[in-house]
C-alpha positions as CSV (number, residue, x, y, z in Angstrom):
1,Y,0.3,0.5,-0.2
2,L,0.9,4.2,-0.9
3,D,-0.8,4.9,2.4
4,M,-3.7,4.3,4.6
5,A,-6.6,6.0,5.9
6,V,-8.8,5.8,8.4
7,V,-13.1,7.4,6.9
8,T,-15.2,8.9,9.2
9,Q,-18.6,9.2,8.7
10,D,-18.9,12.8,7.3
11,G,-16.0,11.1,4.7
12,K,-13.4,13.1,5.8
13,A,-9.6,10.7,5.5
14,N,-7.0,10.8,7.5
15,Y,-4.0,9.6,5.6
16,V,-1.7,7.4,8.6
17,I,1.9,7.4,6.4
18,S,1.3,10.8,4.9
19,G,-1.0,13.2,7.7
20,E,-3.3,14.4,5.0
21,T,-6.6,14.7,5.3
22,A,-8.9,14.3,1.6
23,D,-12.9,14.5,1.8
24,L,-13.8,11.6,-0.6
25,S,-17.0,11.9,0.5
26,D,-17.7,11.8,-3.1
27,R,-16.5,8.7,-3.9
28,E,-18.4,5.7,-4.7
29,Y,-16.4,3.3,-2.6
30,I,-16.7,5.0,0.0
31,K,-21.0,5.1,-0.4
32,K,-20.5,1.7,-0.2
33,A,-18.0,0.8,2.4
34,L,-20.5,2.9,4.2
35,E,-22.8,1.3,3.5
36,G,-21.4,-1.7,4.8
37,Q,-20.2,-2.9,2.0
38,K,-16.2,-4.2,1.3
39,N,-15.5,-3.6,-2.4
40,I,-12.4,-2.2,-4.6
41,S,-12.3,0.8,-6.8
42,G,-11.5,1.2,-10.6
43,V,-8.5,3.4,-11.1
44,V,-9.5,6.6,-10.4
45,I,-7.2,10.2,-9.9
46,S,-6.1,10.2,-5.5
47,K,-7.1,13.4,-4.4
48,V,-4.4,13.6,-1.9
49,T,-1.2,13.1,-4.8
50,G,-3.2,13.8,-7.9
51,E,-1.6,9.9,-9.7
52,P,-4.1,6.8,-10.5
53,V,-4.6,5.0,-7.8
54,V,-6.4,2.0,-6.9
55,V,-8.7,1.7,-4.1
56,E,-9.3,-1.0,-1.4
57,A,-12.3,-0.4,1.0
58,A,-13.6,-2.1,4.2
59,P,-16.5,-0.5,6.6
60,I,-15.3,-0.4,10.3
61,K,-18.8,-1.6,12.5
62,S,-18.6,-1.5,16.5
63,G,-21.9,-3.8,16.6
64,N,-24.0,-3.5,13.7
65,S,-23.6,-0.4,13.1
66,V,-21.0,0.8,10.6
67,I,-18.5,3.7,12.4
68,G,-16.5,4.5,9.2
69,V,-14.1,3.2,6.2
70,L,-10.6,1.8,6.8
71,I,-8.6,1.8,3.2
72,G,-5.3,1.3,1.9
73,R,-4.8,3.1,-1.9
74,R,-2.3,1.4,-3.8
């Protein structure tokens, strides 16, 4: 992975390695993960680096509720 991030319910990503933040609320892979679906994006242009990337997204759950998303950027 190039970086990983925890994304809050409002779509704000906080990256682990770079320390950067980004609003990913408009990305389909975030919307699906917030609905509870693991998924992988197609090739998208990163809002952080401006480079083509593929993102893996998984919901973070507490009980039956989705409280955020874990993403990995490749």
